[in-house]
C-alpha positions in Angstrom: 18.4 -26.0 -23.4 20.6 -29.1 -22.8 18.9 -32.5 -22.5 19.8 -34.6 -19.4 21.8 -36.9 -21.7 23.8 -34.1 -23.3 24.4 -32.5 -19.8 25.8 -35.7 -18.5 27.9 -36.5 -21.5 29.5 -33.0 -21.5 30.3 -33.3 -17.8 31.7 -36.8 -18.2 34.0 -35.5 -20.9 35.4 -32.8 -18.7 35.8 -34.3 -15.2 37.4 -37.4 -13.9 37.8 -36.8 -10.1 39.9 -39.2 -8.1 37.9 -38.5 -5.0 34.2 -37.8 -4.1 34.7 -34.1 -4.3 31.9 -32.1 -2.5 33.9 -28.9 -1.8 33.2 -26.4 -4.5 32.4 -23.8 -1.9 36.1 -23.8 -1.3 37.3 -24.2 -4.8 36.1 -26.1 -7.9 37.5 -28.9 -9.9 38.9 -27.8 -13.2 37.4 -29.0 -16.5 39.7 -30.9 -18.8 39.4 -28.1 -21.4 40.6 -25.6 -18.8 43.6 -27.7 -17.8 44.5 -28.0 -21.5 44.2 -24.2 -22.0 46.4 -23.6 -18.9 49.1 -25.9 -20.4 48.9 -24.1 -23.8 49.3 -20.7 -22.1 52.3 -21.9 -20.1 53.9 -23.2 -23.3 53.6 -19.8 -24.9 55.7 -18.3 -22.1 58.1 -21.3 -22.0 58.7 -21.1 -25.8 58.9 -17.3 -26.1 55.9 -17.0 -28.4 53.6 -14.0 -28.6 51.0 -13.7 -25.9 48.3 -12.0 -28.0 45.8 -14.8 -27.6 46.0 -14.5 -23.8 44.9 -10.9 -23.9 42.1 -11.9 -26.1 41.1 -14.4 -23.4 40.7 -11.6 -20.9 38.0 -9.9 -23.1 36.3 -13.2 -23.9 36.0 -13.8 -20.1 34.7 -10.3 -19.5 32.0 -10.8 -22.2 31.1 -14.3 -20.9 30.7 -13.1 -17.3 28.7 -10.2 -18.5 26.2 -12.5 -20.2 26.0 -14.6 -17.1 25.4 -11.5 -14.9 22.9 -10.0 -17.4 24.8 -6.8 -18.1 26.8 -5.2 -20.9 30.5 -6.1 -20.9 31.3 -2.4 -20.6 30.1 -2.6 -17.0 32.4 -5.5 -16.0 35.8 -4.9 -14.4 38.4 -7.7 -14.1 40.3 -7.6 -10.9 42.1 -10.1 -8.6 40.0 -10.4 -5.4 36.7 -9.5 -3.9 38.6 -7.8 -1.1 40.2 -5.4 -3.5 36.8 -4.6 -5.0 35.3 -4.1 -1.6 38.2 -1.8 -0.7 37.5 0.5 -3.7 33.9 0.7 -2.7 34.8 1.4 0.9 37.1 4.2 -0.1 34.3 6.0 -1.9 32.1 6.3 1.2 32.2 9.6 3.2 33.4 9.5 6.8 30.7 8.5 9.2 28.6 6.6 6.6 26.7 3.6 7.8 27.4 0.2 6.1 24.9 -2.5 6.9 26.2 -6.1 6.8 25.2 -9.6 7.7 26.6 -11.2 10.8 29.6 -13.5 10.1 29.5 -12.9 6.4 32.7 -13.7 4.5 35.6 -11.5 5.5 36.4 -10.1 2.0 33.0 -8.5 1.9 33.3 -7.0 5.4 36.8 -6.2 6.4 37.6 -3.3 4.0 34.7 -1.3 5.5 36.0 -2.0 9.0 39.6 -1.0 8.4 38.5 2.4 7.2 38.1 3.2 10.9 35.7 6.1 10.3 32.7 4.2 9.0 29.7 3.0 11.0 29.6 -0.7 10.2 26.5 -2.4 11.6 26.0 -6.2 11.5 22.6 -7.9 11.8 21.4 -11.5 11.3 21.1 -12.4 7.6 17.3 -12.9 7.8 16.9 -9.4 9.2 19.1 -7.5 6.8 16.2 -6.1 4.7 14.2 -4.9 7.6 17.3 -3.3 9.2 17.9 -0.8 6.4 17.2 2.7 7.7 17.3 6.2 6.4 20.9 6.8 7.4 22.2 3.6 5.8 24.6 4.5 3.0 25.4 1.0 1.7 24.2 -2.6 2.3 26.9 -5.1 1.7 26.1 -8.9 1.7 26.9 -12.2 0.1 24.1 -13.6 -2.0 24.9 -17.0 -0.5 26.6 -17.4 2.8 29.9 -19.2 2.6 29.7 -20.8 6.0 26.3 -22.5 5.7 24.7 -21.9 2.3 21.9 -19.6 3.4 20.5 -17.4 0.7 20.0 -13.7 1.3 16.5 -12.4 0.4 18.0 -10.1 -2.3 14.7 -8.8 -3.7 13.6 -7.7 -0.3 17.0 -6.1 0.4 16.9 -4.3 -3.0 13.5 -2.8 -2.3 14.4 -1.8 1.3 17.6 -0.1 0.0 15.7 1.8 -2.7 13.1 2.9 -0.2 15.8 4.5 2.0 18.2 5.7 -0.7 20.9 3.2 0.2 23.3 1.6 -2.3 23.7 -2.2 -2.6 26.8 -4.3 -2.9 26.3 -8.1 -3.4 29.0 -10.7 -3.5 28.0 -13.6 -5.8 31.1 -15.7 -5.2 29.1 -18.6 -3.8 26.3 -18.1 -6.3 27.5 -17.2 -9.8 27.7 -20.5 -11.8 24.7 -22.3 -10.1 22.3 -19.5 -9.0 20.8 -17.1 -11.5 22.6 -13.7 -11.3 20.8 -10.4 -12.0 23.7 -7.9 -11.4 21.7 -5.1 -13.0 19.4 -5.1 -9.9 22.2 -3.9 -7.6 24.6 -1.0 -7.6 27.7 -3.2 -7.3 28.3 -6.9 -7.5 31.4 -9.1 -7.4 32.4 -12.7 -7.8 35.6 -14.7 -7.8 36.5 -17.2 -10.5 37.6 -20.3 -8.7 34.4 -21.6 -7.1 31.2 -22.2 -9.1 32.6 -20.6 -12.2 35.0 -23.6 -12.5 38.1 -21.5 -13.1 41.6 -21.1 -11.6 42.4 -18.7 -8.8 43.3 -15.1 -9.7 40.3 -13.4 -11.1 37.4 -11.5 -9.5 34.8 -9.6 -11.5 33.2 -6.4 -10.4 30.0 -5.1 -12.0 29.4 -1.3 -11.8 26.7 1.1 -12.9 27.2 2.8 -16.3 28.4 6.0 -14.4 30.6 3.9 -12.1 28.6 4.8 -9.0 30.9 7.5 -7.8 33.9 5.1 -7.4 37.4 6.2 -8.1 39.8 3.6 -9.7 42.3 3.9 -7.0 44.2 0.7 -8.1 44.3 1.7 -11.8 47.5 0.8 -13.6 48.3 0.7 -17.3 45.6 -1.9 -18.2 43.0 0.7 -17.0 43.9 3.1 -19.8 41.7 3.6 -22.8 44.7 2.6 -24.8 46.6 0.3 -22.5 49.8 -0.1 -24.5 50.1 3.7 -24.7 49.6 4.0 -20.9 52.7 2.1 -19.7 54.8 5.1 -18.7 53.9 8.1 -16.5 50.3 8.8 -15.3 47.5 7.3 -17.4 46.5 10.1 -19.7 43.0 8.7 -20.4 41.3 6.1 -18.3 39.2 3.5 -20.1 35.7 4.8 -20.9 34.2 1.5 -19.6 34.5 -0.4 -16.3 37.9 -1.6 -17.5 39.3 1.5 -15.8 38.9 -0.6 -12.6 40.8 -3.5 -14.0 44.0 -4.8 -12.3 46.9 -6.2 -14.1 45.6 -9.4 -15.7 46.6 -12.9 -14.5 46.8 -14.1 -18.1 47.1 -17.8 -17.4 44.0 -17.7 -15.2 42.0 -16.0 -18.0 43.2 -18.5 -20.5 41.7 -21.3 -18.4 38.7 -19.4 -17.2 37.5 -18.7 -20.7 37.0 -22.4 -21.3 35.3 -22.9 -18.0 32.8 -20.1 -18.7 32.3 -21.7 -22.2 31.3 -24.9 -20.5 28.8 -23.2 -18.1 27.2 -21.6 -21.1 27.0 -24.8 -23.0 25.4 -26.6 -20.1 23.0 -23.8 -19.4 22.5 -22.0 -16.1 19.0 -23.4 -15.6 20.2 -27.0 -16.0 23.2 -26.4 -13.7 20.9 -24.9 -11.0 18.5 -27.8 -11.2 21.2 -30.4 -11.0 23.1 -28.8 -8.1 20.0 -28.0 -5.9 18.6 -31.5 -6.7 21.7 -33.1 -5.2 21.7 -30.8 -2.2 18.0 -31.7 -1.5 18.9 -35.4 -1.8 21.5 -34.9 0.8 19.1 -33.0 3.1 16.6 -35.8 2.8 19.2 -38.4 3.6 20.4 -36.4 6.6 16.9 -36.4 8.0 16.8 -40.2 7.7 20.0 -40.3 9.7 18.6 -38.0 12.4 20.7 -34.9 11.5 19.3 -31.4 10.9 21.2 -29.1 8.6 21.2 -25.4 8.8 18.0 -24.3 7.1 19.0 -23.1 3.6 16.2 -24.1 1.2 17.1 -23.8 -2.4 20.8 -23.8 -1.8 23.5 -25.9 -3.4 25.5 -25.8 -0.1 24.4 -27.9 2.9 25.9 -27.3 6.4 25.4 -29.8 9.2 26.0 -28.6 12.8 28.2 -30.9 14.9 29.7 -33.0 12.2 32.6 -30.7 11.1 35.0 -32.8 13.2 34.5 -35.7 10.8 36.1 -33.8 7.9 39.6 -35.3 8.2 38.1 -38.8 8.6 36.0 -38.3 5.5 39.0 -37.0 3.6 41.0 -40.1 4.4 38.1 -42.1 3.0 38.3 -40.1 -0.2 35.4 -37.7 0.4 36.2 -34.0 0.3 34.1 -31.6 2.4 34.8 -28.7 4.7 34.8 -28.0 8.4 33.3 -24.6 9.0 33.0 -23.6 12.7 32.2 -27.1 13.7 29.7 -27.6 10.8 30.3 -30.1 8.0 29.8 -28.2 4.8 29.0 -30.1 1.6 28.7 -28.2 -1.7 27.3 -29.8 -4.8 28.1 -28.8 -8.4 27.7 -30.1 -11.9 30.4 -32.8 -11.7 28.7 -34.5 -8.7 26.2 -37.4 -9.0 23.6 -39.0 -6.8 26.2 -41.7 -6.1 28.4 -39.0 -4.5 25.6 -38.0 -2.2 24.9 -41.5 -1.2 28.5 -42.3 -0.5 28.7 -39.3 1.9 25.5 -40.4 3.6 26.8 -43.9 4.0 30.0 -42.6 5.5 28.1 -40.5 7.9 25.9 -43.4 8.9 29.0 -45.6 9.7 
């Protein structure tokens, strides 16, 4: 486990923001090592050199995410977006199947089930999702952490309710993986993008499937989904990959080159240390808000804090060099490993002014 001094020295070596950046829930800052790797990858293309190392980065990222999610790498597919993964899951459901969702969850988790047109999509308040599973529920689809306000789903309760009624589970860890411990093995399907708490560039979204693929069909499979990709470039793929790689999409090689180094950093820092750091800063902000007479959306244990009524101050704060989000009138601040207590205090001072 990293000491506090080692944690801070690693972070200082990787990040030098020019603003008070409290917006990881939108997208993260990039570590210096990641920026350097992106530059090296671009030079390979610019100079006409072999790209072999970039394909190696894809598999290194798959293995690193598998360790983070607590599953074998053979169960991890590397795609491009959560929406695409949701679409593959939606396509596998029979007509008339019920999908239980949380009200106002992130669109990429929900919309593919709605556009099917022949599914029964039912939305309930997040805090009632576990109790709302019923015998005719085929799938429960929910974000582990709500994008809009940082509320955490009660995933253990949801898992038990789904098992009791024979429903499958699909959890989006995009606002969790990187600061909140992930146990992908506890659910049928899980997904996460690369560009938020995983510190990576845009362009990658991981999907974790069961060993038997959970009845999904790799509808988006191209040549990279073949057991022997370079022998699968022409005509139908003769043999799909024996692992979850059969659900891969053509790889955004530059993104993987950078993401590999971002995931290395998260592993070096340690998930436990990152979690304690992020939540500690969020709790400091909550305490300061109370002193100012503001009440955030209740989200204990979350690294995201959303404050009703203050979203309209986002542009003013941005002009002052403080980056947060305006989500439905709420000011959303998201705290990650490169943030400090001074960042929290600067935001509180600005809100007090």
